[in-house]
C-alpha positions as CSV (number, residue, x, y, z in Angstrom):
1,M,0.0,0.0,0.0
2,D,1.5,3.4,-1.0
3,D,1.4,6.5,1.2
4,H,-1.7,7.9,-0.6
5,Q,-3.7,4.7,-0.1
6,L,-2.7,4.5,3.5
7,K,-3.7,8.1,4.2
8,E,-7.0,7.6,2.4
9,K,-7.7,4.4,4.4
10,Y,-7.3,6.2,7.8
11,L,-9.1,9.4,6.7
12,K,-12.0,7.3,5.7
13,R,-12.1,5.7,9.2
14,L,-12.0,9.1,10.9
15,E,-14.7,10.5,8.6
16,E,-16.9,7.6,9.6
17,I,-16.4,8.6,13.2
18,L,-17.5,12.1,12.4
19,K,-20.5,10.7,10.5
20,N,-21.5,8.6,13.5
21,L,-21.4,11.7,15.7
22,E,-23.8,13.5,13.4
23,E,-26.2,10.7,12.7
24,R,-26.4,8.4,15.8
25,W,-28.1,9.4,19.0
26,D,-26.2,6.7,20.9
27,Y,-22.8,7.9,19.8
28,D,-21.1,10.9,21.5
29,E,-17.7,12.5,21.9
30,Y,-16.7,10.0,24.6
31,Y,-17.0,7.1,22.2
32,A,-15.7,9.1,19.2
33,H,-12.5,9.9,21.2
34,I,-11.9,6.3,22.0
35,D,-12.5,5.2,18.4
36,A,-10.2,8.0,17.1
37,D,-7.5,6.8,19.5
38,T,-7.9,3.3,18.0
39,V,-7.6,4.6,14.5
40,L,-4.4,6.5,15.3
41,C,-2.9,3.5,17.1
42,D,-3.8,1.2,14.1
43,L,-2.0,3.7,11.8
44,L,1.1,3.8,14.0
45,E,1.2,0.0,14.1
46,E,0.9,-0.2,10.3
47,L,3.8,2.2,10.0
48,G,5.9,-0.1,12.2
49,F,5.5,1.6,15.6
50,K,3.9,-1.4,17.4
51,E,6.1,-0.9,20.5
52,V,5.0,2.7,20.8
53,V,1.3,1.7,20.7
54,E,1.9,-1.1,23.3
55,L,3.4,1.4,25.7
56,Y,0.8,4.0,25.0
57,N,-1.9,1.4,25.7
58,K,-0.4,0.8,29.2
59,I,-1.0,4.4,30.2
60,P,-4.4,4.9,31.9
61,K,-6.8,7.0,29.9
62,W,-9.5,9.4,31.2
63,Y,-12.1,10.6,28.8
64,S,-14.5,13.2,30.0
């Protein structure tokens, strides 16, 4: 997968999160933030930064 395809893949996932925020009554910023974190971590892993993501995932999160 080239850089353009990779970028489009992850932009599409983030756009879907925004769409869910607009269209679903049961989906709010709390869930969107968690989902966006997942997208970014998946991207980092795909770029070869698995160890960074593993360490990041060990840090407690607080979403308000």
